[in-house]
RODRENKOL-967119 format. One line per field, with one value per atom (N, C-alpha, C): residue number from 1; residue in three letters; chain; x, z negated, y. Coordinates in pm, whole numbers, always signed. Last residue first. Example, Ala and Ser with C-alpha at 12.3 -4.5 7.8 and 13.67 -1.06 7.14 Angstrom:
num [2, 2, 2, 1, 1, 1] $
residuo [SER, SER, SER, ALA, ALA, ALA] $
cadena [A, A, A, A, A, A] $
X [+1285, +1367, +1290, +1319, +1230, +1320] $
Z [-708, -714, -787, -780, -780, -780] $
Y [-225, -106, +3, -569, -450, -330] $
//
This chain:
num [133, 133, 133, 132, 132, 132, 131, 131, 131, 130, 130, 130, 129, 129, 129, 128, 128, 128, 127, 127, 127, 126, 126, 126, 125, 125, 125, 124, 124, 124, 123, 123, 123, 122, 122, 122, 121, 121, 121, 120, 120, 120, 119, 119, 119, 118, 118, 118, 117, 117, 117, 116, 116, 116, 115, 115, 115, 114, 114, 114, 113, 113, 113, 112, 112, 112, 111, 111, 111, 110, 110, 110, 109, 109, 109, 108, 108, 108, 107, 107, 107, 106, 106, 106, 105, 105, 105, 104, 104, 104, 103, 103, 103, 102, 102, 102, 101, 101, 101, 100, 100, 100, 99, 99, 99, 98, 98, 98, 97, 97, 97, 96, 96, 96, 95, 95, 95, 94, 94, 94, 93, 93, 93, 92, 92, 92, 91, 91, 91, 90, 90, 90, 89, 89, 89, 88, 88, 88, 87, 87, 87, 86, 86, 86, 85, 85, 85, 84, 84, 84, 83, 83, 83, 82, 82, 82, 81, 81, 81, 80, 80, 80, 79, 79, 79, 78, 78, 78, 77, 77, 77, 76, 76, 76, 75, 75, 75, 74, 74, 74, 73, 73, 73, 72, 72, 72, 71, 71, 71, 70, 70, 70, 69, 69, 69, 68, 68, 68, 67, 67, 67, 66, 66, 66, 65, 65, 65, 64, 64, 64, 63, 63, 63, 62, 62, 62, 61, 61, 61, 60, 60, 60, 59, 59, 59, 58, 58, 58, 57, 57, 57, 56, 56, 56, 55, 55, 55, 54, 54, 54, 53, 53, 53, 52, 52, 52, 51, 51, 51, 50, 50, 50, 49, 49, 49, 48, 48, 48, 47, 47, 47, 46, 46, 46, 45, 45, 45, 44, 44, 44, 43, 43, 43, 42, 42, 42, 41, 41, 41, 40, 40, 40, 39, 39, 39, 38, 38, 38, 37, 37, 37, 36, 36, 36, 35, 35, 35, 34, 34, 34, 33, 33, 33, 32, 32, 32, 31, 31, 31, 30, 30, 30, 29, 29, 29, 28, 28, 28, 27, 27, 27, 26, 26, 26, 25, 25, 25, 24, 24, 24, 23, 23, 23, 22, 22, 22, 21, 21, 21, 20, 20, 20, 19, 19, 19, 18, 18, 18, 17, 17, 17, 16, 16, 16, 15, 15, 15, 14, 14, 14, 13, 13, 13, 12, 12, 12, 11, 11, 11, 10, 10, 10, 9, 9, 9, 8, 8, 8, 7, 7, 7, 6, 6, 6, 5, 5, 5, 4, 4, 4, 3, 3, 3, 2, 2, 2, 1, 1, 1] $
residuo [ALA, ALA, ALA, GLU, GLU, GLU, GLU, GLU, GLU, ALA, ALA, ALA, THR, THR, THR, GLY, GLY, GLY, ALA, ALA, ALA, ILE, ILE, ILE, LEU, LEU, LEU, ILE, ILE, ILE, GLU, GLU, GLU, ALA, ALA, ALA, ILE, ILE, ILE, ARG, ARG, ARG, ARG, ARG, ARG, HIS, HIS, HIS, TRP, TRP, TRP, GLN, GLN, GLN, LEU, LEU, LEU, LEU, LEU, LEU, LYS, LYS, LYS, LEU, LEU, LEU, VAL, VAL, VAL, GLU, GLU, GLU, ASN, ASN, ASN, THR, THR, THR, THR, THR, THR, ARG, ARG, ARG, MET, MET, MET, TYR, TYR, TYR, ASP, ASP, ASP, ALA, ALA, ALA, LEU, LEU, LEU, SER, SER, SER, GLN, GLN, GLN, GLN, GLN, GLN, ARG, ARG, ARG, VAL, VAL, VAL, MET, MET, MET, SER, SER, SER, LEU, LEU, LEU, LEU, LEU, LEU, ASP, ASP, ASP, SER, SER, SER, SER, SER, SER, ASP, ASP, ASP, GLN, GLN, GLN, THR, THR, THR, ARG, ARG, ARG, ILE, ILE, ILE, LEU, LEU, LEU, GLY, GLY, GLY, ILE, ILE, ILE, GLU, GLU, GLU, ASP, ASP, ASP, LEU, LEU, LEU, SER, SER, SER, LEU, LEU, LEU, ARG, ARG, ARG, LEU, LEU, LEU, HIS, HIS, HIS, GLU, GLU, GLU, LEU, LEU, LEU, LEU, LEU, LEU, HIS, HIS, HIS, GLU, GLU, GLU, HIS, HIS, HIS, HIS, HIS, HIS, ILE, ILE, ILE, GLU, GLU, GLU, SER, SER, SER, GLU, GLU, GLU, LYS, LYS, LYS, THR, THR, THR, ALA, ALA, ALA, LYS, LYS, LYS, ALA, ALA, ALA, ALA, ALA, ALA, LEU, LEU, LEU, PHE, PHE, PHE, THR, THR, THR, LEU, LEU, LEU, PHE, PHE, PHE, GLN, GLN, GLN, ILE, ILE, ILE, LEU, LEU, LEU, GLY, GLY, GLY, VAL, VAL, VAL, THR, THR, THR, ARG, ARG, ARG, MET, MET, MET, LEU, LEU, LEU, GLY, GLY, GLY, GLY, GLY, GLY, SER, SER, SER, ARG, ARG, ARG, LYS, LYS, LYS, CYS, CYS, CYS, LEU, LEU, LEU, SER, SER, SER, LYS, LYS, LYS, TYR, TYR, TYR, GLY, GLY, GLY, ARG, ARG, ARG, VAL, VAL, VAL, MET, MET, MET, LYS, LYS, LYS, GLU, GLU, GLU, ASP, ASP, ASP, SER, SER, SER, ASN, ASN, ASN, GLU, GLU, GLU, ALA, ALA, ALA, VAL, VAL, VAL, PHE, PHE, PHE, SER, SER, SER, GLN, GLN, GLN, ILE, ILE, ILE, HIS, HIS, HIS, LYS, LYS, LYS, PHE, PHE, PHE, VAL, VAL, VAL, ILE, ILE, ILE, ASP, ASP, ASP, SER, SER, SER, TYR, TYR, TYR, ILE, ILE, ILE, GLN, GLN, GLN, SER, SER, SER, LYS, LYS, LYS, SER, SER, SER, LYS, LYS, LYS, MET, MET, MET] $
cadena [A, A, A, A, A, A, A, A, A, A, A, A, A, A, A, A, A, A, A, A, A, A, A, A, A, A, A, A, A, A, A, A, A, A, A, A, A, A, A, A, A, A, A, A, A, A, A, A, A, A, A, A, A, A, A, A, A, A, A, A, A, A, A, A, A, A, A, A, A, A, A, A, A, A, A, A, A, A, A, A, A, A, A, A, A, A, A, A, A, A, A, A, A, A, A, A, A, A, A, A, A, A, A, A, A, A, A, A, A, A, A, A, A, A, A, A, A, A, A, A, A, A, A, A, A, A, A, A, A, A, A, A, A, A, A, A, A, A, A, A, A, A, A, A, A, A, A, A, A, A, A, A, A, A, A, A, A, A, A, A, A, A, A, A, A, A, A, A, A, A, A, A, A, A, A, A, A, A, A, A, A, A, A, A, A, A, A, A, A, A, A, A, A, A, A, A, A, A, A, A, A, A, A, A, A, A, A, A, A, A, A, A, A, A, A, A, A, A, A, A, A, A, A, A, A, A, A, A, A, A, A, A, A, A, A, A, A, A, A, A, A, A, A, A, A, A, A, A, A, A, A, A, A, A, A, A, A, A, A, A, A, A, A, A, A, A, A, A, A, A, A, A, A, A, A, A, A, A, A, A, A, A, A, A, A, A, A, A, A, A, A, A, A, A, A, A, A, A, A, A, A, A, A, A, A, A, A, A, A, A, A, A, A, A, A, A, A, A, A, A, A, A, A, A, A, A, A, A, A, A, A, A, A, A, A, A, A, A, A, A, A, A, A, A, A, A, A, A, A, A, A, A, A, A, A, A, A, A, A, A, A, A, A, A, A, A, A, A, A, A, A, A, A, A, A, A, A, A, A, A, A, A, A, A, A, A, A, A, A, A, A, A, A, A, A, A, A, A, A] $
X [+12176, +12044, +12021, +12421, +12402, +12275, +12405, +12470, +12442, +12288, +12202, +12267, +12392, +12397, +12315, +12308, +12361, +12354, +12036, +12138, +12184, +11890, +11887, +12024, +11915, +11810, +11807, +12164, +12146, +12038, +12128, +12265, +12229, +11891, +11895, +12013, +12001, +11908, +11892, +12169, +12207, +12130, +12004, +12130, +12169, +11807, +11773, +11894, +11959, +11901, +11860, +12022, +12128, +12074, +11765, +11844, +11959, +11706, +11636, +11707, +11897, +11885, +11835, +11801, +11947, +11946, +11558, +11555, +11693, +11641, +11558, +11583, +11754, +11834, +11783, +11548, +11664, +11731, +11385, +11339, +11456, +11548, +11512, +11458, +11541, +11665, +11636, +11260, +11325, +11473, +11225, +11163, +11215, +11388, +11411, +11343, +11262, +11387, +11438, +10932, +11022, +11155, +10785, +10840, +10912, +10694, +10632, +10690, +10832, +10850, +10803, +10714, +10857, +10885, +10459, +10476, +10600, +10516, +10456, +10475, +10611, +10701, +10643, +10404, +10524, +10594, +10195, +10187, +10316, +10325, +10326, +10293, +10296, +10427, +10438, +10014, +10089, +10204, +9926, +9852, +9928, +10125, +10071, +10007, +10282, +10176, +10121, +10605, +10521, +10404, +10653, +10721, +10643, +10583, +10504, +10566, +10683, +10753, +10674, +10492, +10514, +10564, +10561, +10433, +10430, +10826, +10805, +10678, +10758, +10837, +10830, +10622, +10539, +10635, +10828, +10695, +10626, +11000, +11044, +10922, +10854, +10904, +10939, +10816, +10699, +10746, +11081, +11010, +10885, +11117, +11195, +11125, +10933, +10920, +11010, +11043, +10892, +10876, +11262, +11272, +11140, +11184, +11233, +11252, +11128, +11010, +11063, +11264, +11312, +11209, +11132, +11252, +11296, +10924, +10890, +11009, +10939, +10996, +10965, +10860, +10769, +10828, +11073, +10972, +10872, +11220, +11274, +11168, +11062, +11092, +11128, +11106, +10956, +10975, +11373, +11291, +11168, +11396, +11464, +11406, +11257, +11211, +11261, +11413, +11276, +11204, +11633, +11646, +11497, +11552, +11601, +11607, +11477, +11371, +11427, +11745, +11635, +11520, +12054, +11954, +11815, +12273, +12169, +12072, +12454, +12505, +12394, +12281, +12396, +12430, +12170, +12070, +12171, +12382, +12302, +12225, +12454, +12540, +12480, +12204, +12253, +12336, +12189, +12083, +12122, +12337, +12398, +12303, +12196, +12346, +12389, +11932, +11949, +12101, +12011, +11945, +11981, +12071, +12179, +12146, +11827, +11939, +12043, +11677, +11639, +11757, +11810, +11808, +11779, +11716, +11863, +11904, +11453, +11488, +11636, +11464, +11414, +11453, +11585, +11644, +11590, +11388, +11515, +11593, +11080, +11166, +11296, +10884, +10982, +11088, +10788, +10847, +10930, +10734, +10622, +10662, +10952, +10865, +10769, +11062, +11142, +11050, +10880, +10902, +10971, +10894, +10761, +10787, +11141, +11107, +10980, +11118, +11212, +11176, +10946, +10918, +11000, +11067, +10932, +10909, +11305, +11309, +11176, +11207, +11260, +11276, +11105, +11027, +11082, +11337, +11232, +11127, +11513, +11535, +11431, +11367, +11384, +11429, +11364, +11246, +11254, +11640, +11584, +11443, +11698, +11761, +11691, +11551, +11513, +11568, +11518, +11586, +11522, +11231, +11331, +11395, +11166, +11190, +11277] $
Z [-11142, -11195, -11225, -11038, -11180, -11234, -10772, -10836, -10989, -10715, -10695, -10762, -10973, -10829, -10831, -11150, -11132, -10986, -11115, -11178, -11143, -10891, -10930, -10994, -10827, -10906, -10960, -10672, -10785, -10881, -10467, -10541, -10664, -10350, -10425, -10513, -10232, -10342, -10431, -10034, -10143, -10253, -9890, -9951, -10067, -9802, -9878, -9953, -9645, -9758, -9854, -9431, -9503, -9645, -9333, -9414, -9482, -9224, -9330, -9417, -9018, -9114, -9232, -8876, -8937, -9039, -8792, -8885, -8958, -8614, -8745, -8838, -8407, -8477, -8608, -8321, -8380, -8471, -8208, -8347, -8408, -8004, -8106, -8241, -7863, -7897, -8012, -7797, -7882, -7921, -7633, -7774, -7858, -7414, -7491, -7634, -7326, -7380, -7463, -7473, -7352, -7416, -7677, -7644, -7524, -7738, -7633, -7597, -7962, -7850, -7713, -8152, -8119, -7981, -8164, -8112, -8073, -8281, -8149, -8087, -8529, -8439, -8290, -8639, -8620, -8524, -8657, -8567, -8531, -8870, -8734, -8616, -9082, -9028, -8883, -9031, -9097, -9032, -8902, -9025, -9092, -8790, -8793, -8915, -8616, -8704, -8686, -8583, -8537, -8649, -8661, -8551, -8496, -8900, -8789, -8651, -9142, -9063, -8931, -9237, -9294, -9222, -9054, -9060, -9100, -9140, -9011, -8998, -9418, -9383, -9233, -9381, -9431, -9410, -9261, -9183, -9239, -9465, -9332, -9258, -9661, -9688, -9561, -9523, -9556, -9576, -9519, -9399, -9411, -9796, -9710, -9587, -9864, -9929, -9829, -9726, -9692, -9754, -9864, -9708, -9678, -10096, -10099, -9956, -10088, -10077, -10065, -10084, -10011, -9986, -10201, -10269, -10189, -10021, -10141, -10220, -9681, -9798, -9924, -9507, -9517, -9633, -9467, -9571, -9595, -9269, -9404, -9513, -9052, -9060, -9216, -9089, -9096, -9125, -9064, -9195, -9204, -8803, -8905, -9044, -8675, -8662, -8776, -8745, -8780, -8772, -8579, -8736, -8785, -8326, -8398, -8537, -8277, -8274, -8339, -8323, -8407, -8411, -8336, -8274, -8355, -8448, -8377, -8299, -8561, -8497, -8407, -8681, -8591, -8489, -8882, -8759, -8650, -9043, -8970, -8850, -9134, -9054, -8979, -9286, -9184, -9082, -9482, -9365, -9256, -9703, -9593, -9468, -9907, -9894, -9746, -9908, -9855, -9827, -10012, -9877, -9833, -10261, -10190, -10037, -10360, -10362, -10256, -10342, -10255, -10256, -10544, -10400, -10306, -10760, -10730, -10587, -10758, -10743, -10697, -10786, -10660, -10639, -11047, -10933, -10791, -11205, -11190, -11083, -11192, -11141, -11129, -11220, -11336, -11312, -11029, -11037, -11136, -11044, -11028, -11037, -11038, -11171, -11163, -10788, -10912, -11043, -10614, -10624, -10745, -10692, -10719, -10724, -10607, -10755, -10787, -10338, -10428, -10560, -10245, -10221, -10321, -10342, -10370, -10367, -10178, -10307, -10376, -9920, -9952, -10104, -9916, -9881, -9940, -9985, -10079, -10044, -9758, -9891, -10003, -9553, -9548, -9693, -9631, -9623, -9630, -9614, -9750, -9735, -9344, -9446, -9581, -9244, -9198, -9299, -9483, -9373, -9351, -9575, -9610, -9477, -9662, -9561, -9587] $
Y [+7778, +7760, +7603, +7822, +7818, +7785, +7814, +7709, +7691, +8052, +7944, +7824, +8296, +8237, +8105, +8601, +8466, +8416, +8820, +8779, +8623, +9030, +8886, +8862, +9306, +9255, +9117, +9310, +9406, +9337, +9135, +9129, +9210, +9222, +9095, +9081, +9454, +9474, +9335, +9355, +9454, +9465, +9184, +9141, +9237, +9364, +9235, +9194, +9527, +9574, +9465, +9358, +9428, +9475, +9299, +9187, +9257, +9543, +9504, +9407, +9542, +9646, +9605, +9316, +9315, +9431, +9419, +9295, +9291, +9595, +9647, +9535, +9449, +9541, +9593, +9302, +9236, +9323, +9499, +9416, +9352, +9582, +9680, +9602, +9349, +9396, +9496, +9335, +9227, +9265, +9550, +9558, +9442, +9475, +9590, +9606, +9242, +9247, +9351, +9218, +9240, +9243, +8950, +9089, +9101, +8686, +8757, +8907, +8629, +8556, +8626, +8806, +8817, +8753, +8686, +8814, +8841, +8436, +8433, +8565, +8501, +8426, +8434, +8638, +8703, +8639, +8432, +8548, +8628, +8283, +8224, +8337, +8474, +8441, +8367, +8690, +8582, +8558, +8922, +8867, +8774, +9203, +9070, +9031, +9454, +9427, +9278, +9571, +9466, +9433, +9847, +9764, +9660, +9962, +9988, +9924, +9933, +10020, +10035, +9723, +9853, +9970, +9517, +9568, +9703, +9459, +9497, +9562, +9378, +9503, +9545, +9152, +9261, +9400, +8983, +9018, +9139, +8975, +9041, +9067, +8844, +8977, +9049, +8596, +8686, +8820, +8516, +8527, +8611, +8488, +8591, +8611, +8293, +8437, +8518, +8073, +8120, +8272, +8027, +8057, +8127, +7936, +8079, +8114, +7673, +7763, +7912, +7428, +7541, +7667, +7239, +7270, +7397, +7178, +7229, +7295, +7277, +7183, +7250, +7475, +7360, +7267, +7629, +7688, +7580, +7558, +7542, +7558, +7675, +7522, +7492, +7945, +7882, +7735, +7974, +8017, +7943, +7904, +7830, +7865, +8096, +7970, +7875, +8324, +8312, +8174, +8237, +8268, +8250, +8214, +8097, +8121, +8479, +8386, +8260, +8619, +8646, +8534, +8428, +8518, +8521, +8300, +8218, +8310, +8496, +8367, +8299, +8683, +8734, +8612, +8521, +8589, +8619, +8464, +8362, +8405, +8726, +8630, +8529, +8768, +8852, +8787, +8561, +8566, +8653, +8538, +8469, +8488, +8668, +8705, +8650, +8553, +8693, +8732, +8290, +8317, +8448, +8381, +8326, +8314, +8472, +8573, +8502, +8238, +8355, +8452, +8094, +8037, +8159, +8246, +8249, +8199, +8174, +8313, +8324, +7887, +7940, +8100, +7891, +7816, +7861, +8008, +8057, +8015, +8071, +7961, +8021, +8277, +8244, +8132, +8544, +8414, +8362, +8804, +8706, +8575, +8940, +8965, +8862, +8895, +8849, +8854, +9008, +8863, +8816, +9276, +9204, +9048, +9329, +9353, +9267, +9270, +9186, +9207, +9476, +9326, +9249, +9709, +9689, +9529, +9695, +9700, +9658, +9722, +9587, +9581, +9976, +9864, +9740, +10139, +10136, +10008, +10070, +10025, +10027, +10200, +10051, +10002, +10458, +10382, +10243, +10510, +10523, +10446, +10473, +10388, +10376, +10679, +10544, +10446, +10938, +10872, +10731, +11136, +11020, +10979, +11476, +11381, +11259] $
//
């Protein structure tokens, strides 16, 4: 029997490992790592809805495509753990907006846990920093 933390780490590891393997653009991969490192603090500052909206807005720029990857990884992770089942990122935003306060708080807590694993695993799997690319 796996703990919740082990399940989350397995899910996030799988997403980041496939992301790194599929992308040859060093700058984007390192940008993803940098984003993962600061995402937890950003989300604590602005809240879940604003954080997800920020990722979606930044994802529209070609140079900021790593924001789209993180948003998609969070959506897939929430789907895999059974918390929110969605088809795409815009569905995720609308479903979070419609949650009751208790569900919103639970989702916020789970996303923070997922972001902690993103930070840890990105630090391990991705070499260098965004500035070095």
